[in-house]
C-alpha positions in Angstrom: 0.0 0.0 0.0 1.4 3.4 -1.0 1.4 6.3 1.4 1.5 9.9 0.4 0.8 13.3 1.9 -2.3 15.4 1.2 -0.2 17.9 -0.7 1.3 15.1 -3.0 -2.3 13.7 -3.5 -3.5 17.2 -4.6 -0.6 17.6 -7.0 -0.9 14.1 -8.6 -4.7 13.6 -8.3 -5.2 12.5 -11.9 -2.4 9.9 -11.9 -3.3 8.8 -8.4 -6.9 8.1 -9.3 -5.8 6.2 -12.4 -3.5 4.0 -10.3 -6.2 3.3 -7.9 -9.0 2.6 -10.4 -7.0 0.8 -13.1 -4.3 -0.9 -11.2 -6.2 -1.7 -8.1 -3.8 0.0 -5.8 -4.8 1.3 -2.3 -3.3 4.6 -1.2 -3.1 6.0 2.3 -3.1 9.8 2.4 -1.5 11.4 5.4 -2.0 14.8 7.0 0.7 16.2 9.2 2.4 12.8 9.0 -0.5 10.8 10.3 -2.9 8.5 8.3 -5.9 10.7 7.3 -7.8 8.8 4.6 -7.5 5.7 2.5 -8.4 5.7 -1.2 -9.6 2.5 -2.9 -11.4 1.9 -6.2 -15.2 2.0 -6.3 -15.2 -1.8 -7.0 -13.0 -2.5 -4.0 -15.2 -0.2 -1.8 -18.4 -2.1 -2.9 -16.7 -5.4 -2.2 -15.7 -4.2 1.3 -19.3 -3.0 2.0 -20.7 -6.3 0.8 -18.4 -8.1 3.2 -19.4 -5.9 6.1 -23.0 -6.5 5.3 -22.6 -10.3 5.2 -20.6 -10.3 8.4 -23.2 -8.2 10.1 -25.8 -10.9 9.5 -25.6 -13.4 12.3 -27.5 -16.0 10.2 -25.1 -15.6 7.3 -22.1 -15.9 9.5 -23.5 -19.1 11.1 -24.1 -20.6 7.7 -20.6 -19.8 6.6 -19.2 -21.4 9.8 -21.4 -24.4 9.4 -20.2 -24.8 5.8 -16.6 -24.5 6.8 -17.0 -27.1 9.5 -18.7 -29.5 7.0 -15.8 -29.1 4.6 -13.3 -29.9 7.4 -15.2 -33.0 8.4 -15.5 -34.2 4.8 -19.2 -33.7 4.6 -19.6 -32.3 1.1 -22.2 -32.4 -1.6 -21.8 -32.5 -5.4 -22.9 -29.5 -7.4 -25.6 -31.8 -9.0 -26.9 -32.7 -5.5 -27.2 -29.1 -4.5 -29.0 -28.2 -7.8 -31.4 -31.1 -7.2 -32.1 -29.8 -3.6 -32.7 -26.3 -4.8 -34.7 -26.8 -8.0 -36.5 -30.1 -7.7 
C-alpha cells in the first residue's frame, strides 16, 4: 500500500486516481504525517461494503461457519446434488 501526503495527492490527483482505479492500488493519504484517509477503487469499496453487510448478519455468519465445518469433516455435496435440492 502506497502512502503519500495530502499535498502530494493534490498535485498528482489524476495519476493517483488512475493507479487506484485501473491498477487496483490502495493509497493511504497522510495529513501532518498521520494517516488521514485511504483511497480505494469503487469496485473495492463495494466489495468491502458487501463483506461488512454479510458479516453483520448473524445467520449468514452461522451458515458460513457451518459450511466450513462441514468441509473440514469431509461432509460435502456435489454440485448436482445441490442443484437437485434447490430446483427439484
